[in-house]
N, C-alpha and C positions, 0 to 999 in steps of 0.2 A: 142276660146281659143287653139283650134288645128288647125293644119292643116290636110285635110281630107285625104290625103295619108296615113301621118303618121299615122292618128288616125285609118284607115284601117289595117296598116300592122301592128298596135298595135293588135286589136282585132284577126286577122288573129294568129300571134304570139301565143297570151295566149287563143285563141283556141285551137291549137295545144297542147300546155301545158296540158291544161284541159285536154281533152280525152287521155292524155299519163297516163297508170297505174302508180301508185303511191302511197305514203302512206296514201293518204286520200281516195282515191278511193278503197284502200282495207280494211281500217278501215270502211267504211260507208258498206261496202260488209259483211264485217263480222259482223257487228251489225244488218244488215238486216237478215243475215241467223238464228244469234242467236233469234232476237226478231220480227223477220216480219217486213212487208211492213213499217207501222206507225212508229218504232222505226230507221229504215232504214231514214226515210224522215227526221224524226225529227233531226238523228243525221248530217244530210245535211245540215240543216238550222243553227243547233250548232256550224257546224265546220266554216259556212258561218259567222256568227258572232263572233266567236274567230279569223277569218280571219281579218274582219274589225277593230278587237282591233289593230291590227300590221300596217293596214292600218292607222289611228287614229297617233300611235306612229311614225310612219314611218314620217305623214306628220308634225308632232310636232318635230321630231328630234330625238326623244325618243330612237327609236331600232337604229341608229348609236349612241348612246353611248352604250347601251348594247354591240352591235357588236364590240365596240372597248375597252370593259371590257372582259378580258379572264372570271373573278371571275362571272360575272354579268351572260354572255353565260353561262357558266358551270353551276352554279345554275338554272337557269331558265330550261336548257337542261334536267337536271337529276330529276327536279321538273315534267316533262312533261314526262318521260321515267317513273319514279316510279308511276306515274298515271294512264297510259298505261298498264303498266304491272300488277298493280292492281285490273283494270277493266279485264283482260285476266282472272286473278287468279277466281275472281269473279264468269264471265261467266263461267267457267270449274267446278268451285264448284258447281253452282247450277244447272247446266247440268246432276252435279252426284247425288245430293240430291233430286232430285225433282224426282217423280213418272216419269217413262217414257210416258207417256199420257198425263202429264201437265210439261211440260217443262217449268219454270219460262220466263216471261219478264220482263223486268225492268219497262216500261212503255214511252209513248212516251214525256212527261216531262221531267223525269228523262235523257231520251237518249238525250234530245236536250241539257239539262244544263252540261253533261259529253261531249257533242262534242265542245260546247264553251271552256271549259277548255282545252281538248286535244289540240286543236288549237292553242289556245291563250298561253299555256305552251311550244308551239315547236318555240324556236327559231330561227331554219330551216326556218320557212314560212318568219318569217323578215326578215333573210339574202335575200330569194330568191326577195322580195318584194325592197330591197335595193338597188339588182342587175340589175334587172329587168325592174323595172317600171322607174327608170331616163334614162334610152337609149332613152324612147320614150318623154321626158319631155323638152319644150323650153322654158330657161329664157326669151326669147326673146317677146315670148307670154305674160308674165307676170304672177303673182301669182305663184309661183313655187308649193307652197303646196296643192294649191288646184287642180292643174295640176294632182299632185301626188295621192290624195285622188279618185278624180275622174276615173282615170285610175285603181286604184285600186280595185274601186266598180264594175267597169268594171269585172276586173280580178275576183273577189270573185264571182260575179254573174256568171258569165259562169262555174266556178269549181262547184257551186251550184247547177247548172242546170244539167251539166255532173253529179253530184252525185245522183241528184233525178232520173236518168233513170237507173243508176246501180244499185240503191235500188228497182228500178221496175223490174229489170231482176232477181236480187238476191231473190226476193220474189217470183218471177214466180217459180225459181227452187226451192224454199223451200216449197211451195203448192203443188210441185210435188209428194213430199215425206210426205204429210198433215197425208197420211193413214199409215205411218212407222213412228211411234214414235221414235224408237229407231235409225234410222236414224237421227229423228231431233235431237236426242239428240248428235249424234256423229260430227253431224255440227257443234252444239253449241259450242263442246269441239273445235273444230277445229278452230273454228272461236278466242275461246279464246287463243289459242296458237299463232293464227295471231296476235291478241294484244301486246301479251307477244313479240311476234318478233318485232314487229314495235318499243316497248318501247326500246329491246334493241337496236335494228337500232341508236334510236334517242340518249340511252344514250352514244354510240361510237361515236356522230357525232364530227366533229371539228370544230371549228369555221374558218370561212373566214377568209382569210389575204390578 
């Protein structure tokens, strides 16, 4: 289906993009610092599944239609921005109202679901896949949709693996402050602010032309 040299080039490029700090890494780090390693890993797999939504949509041509519609793009990005800001405010609120020795966590399953929604509601992810992956798709090899899906899954897998590593590192940092609950509370509040900031960035994102 793929020429080996082209596929290896794609993997190298996708890995470079995966390890480059961006909204996804910052989001996972924020969730981990707020809720611990299990929530960070759950968020990583949640955003991975959310990315798969864009892969399927892109392979079927749905993402291209969304990118072509200013109204659809705006609606999707605002929904994602509002959701991120809401998660941020919720994290800050929980950190403030809970006892310093018992900062609340949302739980791995809820963190997973929120990760799915955060990524699925991000039109910038759809725009990235539509701009990046087709450069490595060869119509001469046949079944363009399948090629798009396979390369998309490779990209999502690399992103998820990097996010899991980030979650581990963030959890180690959080554990280092385990005996200082006030610092944990400040970390949770900062994590909430990071999520709000990511939401604001998404809200002002422009549709690719």
